[in-house]
GUDO-381100 format. One record per atom (N, C-alpha, C): x, y, z; residue in three letters. Coordinates in steps of 0.001 Angstrom, whole numbers, plus 500000, padded with zeros to 6 digits. Example, Ala and Ser with C-alpha at 12.3 -4.5 7.8 and 13.67 -1.06 7.14 Angstrom:
<atoms>
513190494310507800ALA
512300495500507800ALA
513200496700507800ALA
512850497750507080SER
513670498940507140SER
512900500030507870SER
</atoms>
This chain:
<atoms>
523350599075120845MET
523412598662122232MET
523046597188122324MET
523900596369122903GLU
523727594924122880GLU
522601594437123790GLU
522368595118124907HIS
521419594614125903HIS
519996594564125359HIS
519349593438125555GLU
517931593296125248GLU
517247592697126471GLU
516148593287126885SER
515447592817128071SER
514641591568127756SER
514540590684128781TYR
513705589495128658TYR
512376589676129392TYR
512162590868129936ILE
510947591111130715ILE
509780591445129805ILE
510043592169128729TRP
508988592603127812TRP
509305592113126407TRP
508291592030125547PRO
508553591691124142PRO
509396592783123482PRO
510170592409122501ILE
511035593371121811ILE
510192594473121168ILE
510591595698121385ASN
509924596848120780ASN
510936597555119892ASN
510820597333118601SER
511802597878117660SER
511681599382117487SER
510605599966118039HIS
510396601400117872HIS
511121602220118933HIS
511525601585120031LEU
512245602321121052LEU
513615602757120536LEU
514037603932120945GLN
515367604422120602GLN
516338603994121705GLN
517400603291121314LYS
518367602784122292LYS
519778603122121839LYS
520572603636122772SER
521948603958122406SER
522796604116123670SER
524105604173123480THR
525034604426124574THR
525539605858124480THR
525942606387125624VAL
526558607708125674VAL
527805607603126538VAL
528777608450126264GLU
530028608409127008GLU
530287609734127703GLU
531023609646128795LEU
531388610818129576LEU
532824610663130038LEU
533624611697129846ASN
534968611756130407ASN
534945612739131567ASN
535314612250132749PHE
535250613076133955PHE
536482612798134799PHE
537294613830135013LEU
538517613726135820LEU
539389612546135363LEU
539580612476134049ASN
540456611463133444ASN
539934610030133600ASN
538648609893133858THR
538023608572133929THR
536903608506132907THR
536799607369132218LYS
535779607182131199LYS
534565606472131788LYS
533390606969131438TYR
532126606412131895TYR
531231606154130678TYR
530406605116130778LYS
529461604825129698LYS
528069604640130284LYS
527098605321129699GLY
525717605179130115GLY
524865604658128972GLY
523629604343129277TYR
522696603811128284TYR
521387604592128367TYR
520908605034127217TYR
519599605686127250TYR
518625604969126329TYR
517373604980126760ILE
516289604381125984ILE
515133605369125994ILE
514577605619124825ALA
513523606621124665ALA
512392606053123814ALA
511187606649123912PRO
510104606244123016PRO
510486606502121559PRO
509658606064120661SER
509940606229119235SER
510026607706118869SER
510764607992117799LYS
510929609378117365LYS
509593610032117044LYS
508651609225116596GLY
507347609772116235GLY
506556610324117406GLY
506971609973118639GLU
506260610461119818GLU
506802611792120309GLU
507857612285119662GLY
508403613581120049GLY
509314613508121254GLY
509729614665121732LYS
510652614738122868LYS
509914614469124174LYS
510637613882125120LYS
510045613493126398LYS
510950613910127558LYS
510391614027128768PRO
511206614380129930PRO
512269613312130227PRO
513365613764130822LEU
514496612898131156LEU
514388612382132587LEU
514720611097132764ILE
514802610504134095ILE
516135609779134220ILE
516983610219135161LEU
518246609542135447LEU
517968608306136295LEU
518682607217136002ILE
518583605988136782ILE
519967605695137343ILE
520055605558138672ILE
521362605454139326ILE
521463604116140055ILE
522551603420139807HIS
522758602039140249HIS
523042601890141741HIS
522945600656142216ASN
523328600327143581ASN
524851600180143667ASN
525366599680144778TYR
526816599683144992TYR
527578598809144010TYR
526894597926143279GLN
527569597059142319GLN
528017597802141061GLN
527399598916140762GLY
527697599625139528GLY
526622599388138472GLY
526739600096137367LEU
525764599999136276LEU
525851598631135608LEU
524690597992135430LYS
524621596655134866LYS
523262596463134198LYS
522893595217133919PHE
521682594957133140PHE
520424595503133803PHE
520341595458135142PHE
519100595856135797PHE
518761597313135533PHE
519733598209135672GLU
519455599632135447GLU
519089599904133994GLU
519636599118133070ILE
519260599270131667ILE
517820598798131468ILE
517437597736132184ASP
516037597313132156ASP
515127598405132718ASP
515588599083133777VAL
514802600186134327VAL
514651601297133286VAL
515741601586132561ALA
515676602610131508ALA
514637602227130452ALA
514567600932130127GLU
513562600504129154GLU
512157600633129734GLU
512004600300130990TYR
510699600472131641TYR
510275601931131586TYR
511201602829131880ILE
510921604263131842ILE
510499604683130433ILE
511201604175129427ALA
510870604518128040ALA
509496603996127657ALA
509165602796128086ARG
507851602236127783ARG
506744603032128477ARG
507071603635129618LEU
506097604499130291LEU
505832605779129511LEU
506846606207128696GLY
506669607417127903GLY
507666608513128200GLY
508777608163128888TYR
509822609137129214TYR
511153608654128646TYR
512193609443128816VAL
513538609035128405VAL
514293608550129635VAL
514714607296129618GLY
515475606742130729GLY
516958606731130414GLY
517751607341131263LEU
519210607357131092LEU
519843606674132300LEU
520361605462132101ALA
521044604717133159ALA
522500605163133173ALA
522919605791134266ILE
524248606386134315ILE
525205605528135135ILE
526482605667134828ASP
527555604938135500ASP
528340605911136367ASP
528501605581137650LEU
529256606445138555LEU
530629605866138922LEU
530970604689138394TYR
532240604060138731TYR
533274604136137618TYR
532817604068136373GLY
533749604108135257GLY
534725602947135280GLY
535956603225134877ASP
536975602187134787ASP
537376601646136155ASP
537009602338137232ASN
537377601877138572ASN
536731600541138919ASN
535539600290138362VAL
534894598981138460VAL
534531598595137034VAL
535364597787136357PRO
535143597472134943PRO
533736596964134649PRO
533275597290133463GLU
531894596997133070GLU
531553595516133190GLU
532514594638132946ASP
532239593204132983ASP
532521592586134357ASP
532683593420135383GLU
532994592905136725GLU
532007593428137766GLU
530772593679137364ARG
529791594278138271ARG
528687593314138694ARG
528762592072138260LEU
527762591086138647LEU
528297590222139780LEU
527417589779140641TRP
527801588985141807TRP
528525587717141354TRP
529691587416141942PRO
530472586251141494PRO
529750584930141756PRO
529852584041140808GLU
529322582691141009GLU
530222581893141946GLU
531508582225141970ASP
532483581591142844ASP
532508582337144180ASP
532091581678145255ASN
532005582333146559ASN
533348582830147078ASN
534427582228146606THR
535747582662147070THR
536118584041146524THR
535364584522145543LYS
535663585819144936LYS
534757586943145457LYS
533868586618146393VAL
532884587603146867VAL
533562588753147614VAL
534504588442148500ASP
535165589503149266ASP
535895590474148354ASP
536580589952147344ALA
537293590824146406ALA
536314591666145609ALA
535179591079145262PHE
534144591805144532PHE
533616592960145372PHE
533276592675146629ASN
532770593722147505ASN
533812594815147730ASN
535044594423147900LYS
536107595404148112LYS
536209596356146929LYS
536156595803145735LYS
536255596610144515LYS
535078597575144396LYS
533869597080144652CYS
532680597923144517CYS
532630599004145593CYS
532956598631146823PHE
532932599622147894PHE
534023600669147715PHE
535118600289147093LYS
536166601269146808LYS
535631602337145858LYS
534872601903144843GLY
534248602865143938GLY
533231603729144640GLY
532465603123145539LEU
531447603861146293LEU
532088604913147191LEU
533091604503147956VAL
533726605407148918VAL
534410606575148214VAL
534923606346147011SER
535592607435146291SER
534641608586146002SER
533331608298146044LEU
532325609330145798LEU
531627609779147074LEU
531153608828147865ASP
530342609246149013ASP
531185609880150125ASP
532522609818149999HIS
533390610520150942HIS
533970611803150346HIS
533519612159149164ASP
533985613385148498ASP
532767614045147861ASP
532089614873148642HIS
530807615424148202HIS
530930616257146927HIS
531974617047146815LYS
532139617890145636LYS
532285617041144379LYS
533108616003144448LYS
533295615113143296LYS
531998614400142956LYS
531315613904143975PHE
530056613186143795PHE
529046614056143040PHE
528848615259143517ARG
527849616142142917ARG
528267616622141536ARG
529560616828141340SER
530046617274140031SER
529842616194138976SER
530071614929139366LEU
529850613830138426LEU
528370613704138084LEU
527516613828139084LEU
526073613770138834LEU
525633614905137902LEU
526165616094138146LYS
525816617236137292LYS
526293617013135864LYS
527477616425135706SER
527987616150134359SER
527073615187133622SER
526601614160134312TRP
525676613222133677TRP
524340613891133355TRP
523905614764134232LEU
522666615492133981LEU
522792616322132709LEU
523936616964132528ASN
524170617765131327ASN
524192616889130078ASN
524785615700130188VAL
524796614769129054VAL
523367614423128661VAL
522541614125129660GLY
521155613757129372GLY
520360614873128740GLY
520565616083129219LEU
519804617219128687LEU
520182617549127253LEU
521351617087126817GLU
521776617330125441GLU
521255616288124456GLU
520622615232124952LEU
520094614205124059LEU
518963614795123215LEU
518942614515121921PRO
517930615123121037PRO
516502614682121342PRO
516346613560122080CYS
515008613050122374CYS
514439613611123680CYS
515187614484124360VAL
514782614980125677VAL
514082616326125562VAL
512965616461126258ASP
512206617706126313ASP
512733618546127474ASP
513470619601127159ASN
514074620446128182ASN
513099621455128792ASN
511844621409128383ASN
510850622251129035ASN
510542621742130446ASN
510918620493130708TYR
510748619909132034TYR
512116619680132670TYR
512254620019133951SER
513453619635134684SER
513423618122134883SER
514556617445134747PRO
514575615981134842PRO
514200615473136228PRO
513985614168136297ALA
513826613472137569ALA
515009612527137729ALA
515194612007138939ALA
516261611043139210ALA
515734609979140148ALA
516051608718139856ILE
515690607622140751ILE
516946606801141007ILE
517033606202142194GLY
518223605440142509GLY
517958604353143522GLY
518796603329143470TYR
518663602152144313TYR
519858602058145261TYR
519585601973146566CYS
520645601838147586CYS
521621603005147484CYS
522847602743147053PHE
523817603816146826PHE
523252604852145866PHE
522498604398144865GLY
521887605318143918GLY
520864606219144560GLY
520191605719145615GLY
519262606569146354GLY
519997607685147068GLY
521154607352147635MET
521995608366148251MET
522402609412147214MET
522687608970145989ALA
523067609882144916ALA
521926610842144579ALA
520699610345144588VAL
519547611218144336VAL
519495612338145371VAL
519738611986146623LEU
519716613001147680LEU
520868613982147536LEU
521996613529146989GLU
523101614448146731GLU
522743615435145618GLU
521897615011144688CYS
521388615963143686CYS
520636617095144381CYS
519854616751145394ILE
519084617754146140ILE
520015618639146959ILE
520947618014147674ARG
521852618786148523ARG
522773619680147704ARG
523085619248146489GLY
523976620015145628GLY
523267621042144771GLY
521942621129144890GLY
521197622128144138GLY
521074621830142661GLY
521183620557142274LEU
521092620221140848LEU
519652620384140356LEU
519539620660139071ASN
518252621010138488ASN
517423619765138183ASN
516819619183139225ILE
515860618105139019ILE
514526618538139621ILE
513454618017139054SER
512124618387139544SER
511610617408140581SER
512187616216140622GLY
511749615220141581GLY
512717614068141637GLY
512662613312142722GLY
513541612163142875GLY
512882611082143706GLY
513282609838143448VAL
512781608698144209VAL
513972607846144629VAL
514050607536145921THR
515095606647146403THR
514453605340146838THR
514992604240146336PHE
514535602910146714PHE
515574602300147646PHE
515169602058148902HIS
516055601553149954HIS
517428602226149911HIS
517398603552149811GLY
518633604319149787GLY
519019604819151162GLY
520315605033151365LEU
520770605630152614LEU
520410607106152629LEU
520207607639153814LEU
519727609008153954LEU
520850610017154189LEU
521987609550154658GLN
523144610418154868GLN
524325609886154063GLN
525025610764153409THR
526137610379152556THR
527384610095153383THR
528024608961153086GLY
529274608616153753GLY
529112607866155050GLY
527890607421155362GLU
527663606742156637GLU
527302605272156477GLU
527505604712155300ASP
527268603285155094ASP
528291602505155918ASP
527848601622156819PRO
528811600885157644PRO
529531599757156926PRO
529037599356155764ASN
529605598191155089ASN
531060598332154644ASN
531500599494154106PRO
532877599557153602PRO
533932599167154628PRO
533661599404155918GLU
534653599080156928GLU
534916597583157016GLU
534008596783156511LYS
534207595337156511LYS
535201594910155435LYS
535377595755154435TYR
536158595344153275TYR
537362596241152976TYR
537323597482153450LEU
538362598436153085LEU
539162598880154298LEU
540426599146154060GLU
541282599722155082GLU
541587601165154710GLU
541917601950155717ASN
542304603346155483ASN
541245604121154700ASN
540002604013155150ILE
538929604765154505ILE
539184606257154708ILE
539152607050153640PRO
539456608485153779PRO
538393609219154579PRO
538795610343155149LYS
537837611189155842LYS
536867611797154824LYS
535665612051155282ILE
534670612651154394ILE
535058614097154091ILE
535068614430152804GLN
535305615806152373GLN
533944616448152107GLN
533527617268153038TYR
532213617886152940TYR
532225619047151953TYR
531054619341151412ALA
530877620507150540ALA
529656621273151039ALA
529651622556150795LYS
528527623377151227LYS
527261622945150495LYS
526180622781151236ASN
524905622395150641ASN
524194623611150054ASN
523609623394148894ASN
522835624433148219ASN
521530623790147759ASN
520663623501148716TYR
519512622640148498TYR
518605623122147365TYR
518145622151146580ASN
517119622413145575ASN
515765622225146250ASN
515187623316146703SER
513908623247147416SER
512714623231146469SER
512962623215145164ARG
511878623150144186ARG
511477621705143898ARG
512364620770144241ALA
512130619365143907ALA
511261618677144947ALA
510596617607144524ILE
509808616762145400ILE
510547615435145551ILE
510737614985146787ILE
511488613765147029ILE
510592612709147658ILE
510617611506147084PHE
509940610349147657PHE
511004609381148166PHE
510904608997149431ILE
511793608003150019ILE
511005606714150194ILE
511432605651149527GLU
510789604345149645GLU
511696603458150499GLU
511283603199151729ASN
512155602563152713ASN
511503601316153304ASN
512299600285153492GLY
511804599083154155GLY
511913599219155659GLY
510872598813156382SER
510871598980157841SER
511957598146158513SER
512446597109157837GLU
513486596256158404GLU
514847596494157753GLU
515021597684157181ASP
516306598035156567ASP
517299598376157671ASP
518302597524157848GLN
519262597714158930GLN
520207598876158684GLN
520197599434157477LEU
521079600553157158LEU
520425601912157404LEU
519147601902157769VAL
518425603160158012VAL
517816603099159409VAL
518483603715160368SER
518029603697161754SER
517035604824162013SER
516409604799163175ASN
515517605896163559ASN
516274607212163641ASN
517525607155164085ASP
518344608364164127ASP
518566608913162721ASP
518860608014161768ASN
519019608445160376ASN
517766609155159877ASN
516610608567160175LYS
515345609148159714LYS
515114610524160324LYS
515279610616161628ASN
514998611880162302ASN
515932612988161834ASN
517202612663161639ARG
518147613670161135ARG
517779614107159724ARG
517347613139158911PHE
516960613465157535PHE
515724614365157514PHE
514706614018158310PHE
513493614829158344PHE
513813616270158744PHE
514631616432159777LEU
514990617765160253LEU
515786618525159198LEU
516736617840158555GLU
517551618479157517GLU
516686618989156375GLU
515795618150155873MET
514970618539154733MET
513970619628155114MET
513420619543156311ASP
512495620578156762ASP
513199621928156874ASP
514387621922157445ASN
515146623174157576ASN
515521623753156215ASN
515692622869155226ALA
516055623320153881ALA
514832623667153039ALA
513634623378153536GLY
512415623679152786GLY
512150622728151644GLY
512675621502151750VAL
512487620506150688VAL
511185619739150926VAL
510428619530149867ASP
509163618799149920ASP
509469617303149859ASP
509318616609150994TRP
509655615188151051TRP
508450614344151456TRP
508466613102150991ASN
507463612114151378ASN
508211610838151739ASN
507989610324152940PHE
508683609119153411PHE
507678607980153489PHE
507894606952152655HIS
506997605803152621HIS
507724604594153206HIS
507242604090154313GLU
507879602947154965GLU
507039601705154732GLU
507692600651154250HIS
506991599429153862HIS
507188598353154935HIS
506099597820155415SER
506145596900156560SER
506861595598156229SER
507587595092157241ARG
508256593787157164ARG
509079593662155878ARG
509788594734155545THR
510505594798154273THR
511982595101154525THR
512894594302153925PRO
514322594489154151PRO
514956595450153152PRO
516235595707153355HIS
517024596451152385HIS
517046595666151066HIS
517094596378149944GLY
517188595729148633GLY
515870595202148102GLY
514741595701148622PHE
513438595124148279PHE
513012595347146838PHE
513630596297146125ALA
513236596580144738ALA
514185595955143724ALA
515132595153144195LEU
516119594536143303LEU
515807593055143108LEU
515874592563141872PRO
515544591166141603PRO
516638590218142089PRO
516286588978142398PRO
517276587999142865PRO
518339587667141829PRO
518118588021140567THR
519132587792139533THR
520400588608139782THR
520346589578140716LEU
521535590356141061LEU
522364589696142155LEU
521914588520142642GLY
522614587887143741GLY
522055588363145068GLY
522784588156146173PRO
522288588510147506PRO
521803589946147670PRO
522346590958146937PRO
521781592307147087PRO
520319592406146670PRO
519853591462145860GLY
518468591478145406GLY
517570590764146392GLY
516818591517147179CYS
515903590955148185CYS
514477591345147830CYS
514063591021146637LEU
512790591493146105LEU
511620591151147028LEU
510875592179147389ASN
509600592042148088ASN
508563592630147141ASN
507788591769146511GLU
506924592230145425GLU
505881593236145887GLU
505361593076147096THR
504369594024147578THR
504978595413147718THR
506122595489148382ALA
506791596776148561ALA
507265597332147226ALA
507755596456146347ASP
508214596915145039ASP
507050597471144231ASP
505908596796144289ARG
504726597254143550ARG
504263598627144070ARG
504135598738145384ARG
503623599987145948ARG
504597601138145745ARG
505893600879145883SER
506869601948145687SER
506930602369144225SER
506749601408143317THR
506700601754141889THR
505487602624141599THR
504344602287142188MET
503135603087141983MET
503304604491142555MET
504006604606143680ASN
504308605936144223ASN
505146606735143232ASN
506143606079142648MET
506992606737141660MET
506175607214140465MET
505275606372139987LEU
504455606744138830LEU
503578607947139146LEU
503058607995140355ASN
502256609154140763ASN
503094610427140783ASN
504334610319141256LEU
505206611492141267LEU
505484611965139849LEU
505747611039138946PHE
506002611436137553PHE
504807612154136952PHE
503607611682137263ARG
502417612359136737ARG
502298613774137301ARG
502761613962138524GLU
502688615287139147GLU
503716616249138569GLU
504957615792138402ILE
506020616712137974ILE
506116616853136461ILE
505481615921135741PHE
505465616003134278PHE
504024616093133780PHE
503302617141134159PRO
501909617275133725PRO
501832617418132203PRO
500735616941131662ASN
500485617016130219ASN
501358616061129412ASN
502126615188130102VAL
502888614152129407VAL
502173612831129650VAL
501732612186128578LYS
500998610934128720LYS
501885609859129332LYS
501384609214130366GLN
502091608088130977GLN
501412606792130549GLN
502158605937129878ASN
501603604680129396ASN
501483603663130531ASN
500595602705130360SER
500469601597131307SER
501384600457130873SER
502213599984131794VAL
503138598885131512VAL
502903597817132572VAL
502665596599132158LYS
502213595536133056LYS
503237595181134125LYS
504511595155133765ASN
505560594757134705ASN
506652595808134768ASN
507238595984135958ASN
508390596879136047ASN
509676596103135757ASN
510813596711135961ALA
512080596112135559ALA
512480594920136410ALA
511915594782137605ALA
512178593622138446ALA
511227592468138124ALA
510272592715137206GLY
509290591711136852GLY
508027591754137669GLY
507941592704138615THR
506764592831139467THR
505576593352138677THR
504420592744138870THR
503204593188138182THR
502693594486138775THR
502409595447137901ILE
501912596767138303ILE
500485596899137792ILE
499530597281138644PRO
498140597428138177PRO
498038598438137038PRO
497306598125136017ILE
497131599037134874ILE
495644599279134645ILE
</atoms>
């Protein structure tokens, strides 16, 4: 695997590799990073990208997860629809609209087709559970950013076998992102699927109070939905914090890093991992994947 993080010193003991998935005639590539073989098998954590697609940041998150003592699998939900080398914000401003159009097209193909969305997530979950470094005695966790946060909630709505999930500035309802209408024409109608909620999982929502994509109506509908489904949820709202608060500025305008909110939401995530993965040692790591300092 070519990617090497600049956030932490090189650790030659970490296990790093790529995995591939063929789904509905589309090829996908993910990246997993695990502790050294000498530490034995560890619980799996899926990492799901924002609307740009899988890129260096999610791989850095996978390394952060591995350094904590778990197996991080950064998954790709776009495949060939958004080529691997076309997921970074353009340096040429004249190419931004085309970039957004391409990324939102990949997003809409999933968030407007619930069955396809959940089936792809389940396929990636199965890939992760087959990794030799994964401890299947624990149900995996899933974390996601923006669009990836929405994907985590689709794992819950689709009844996928996860023990917990964390959404960072994620949308609460699938298919209701207002942005695609700015870039796409003829957006398809949402194809709904019957919900089969996983009420065994614990969900943490990390939300910025100034996130324009999450209204009070969105929140109230989400709270009622999860309560009616018997899902254990925790909603953490971070003051004076915008959308994209956990993403570094190296991602371009989508990265609106707020270090205070990023630090606190990361600590919430670590607490959840300690709860759902008891008896698994969690290591102290000074910085997370965005470079934010985490108390150790």
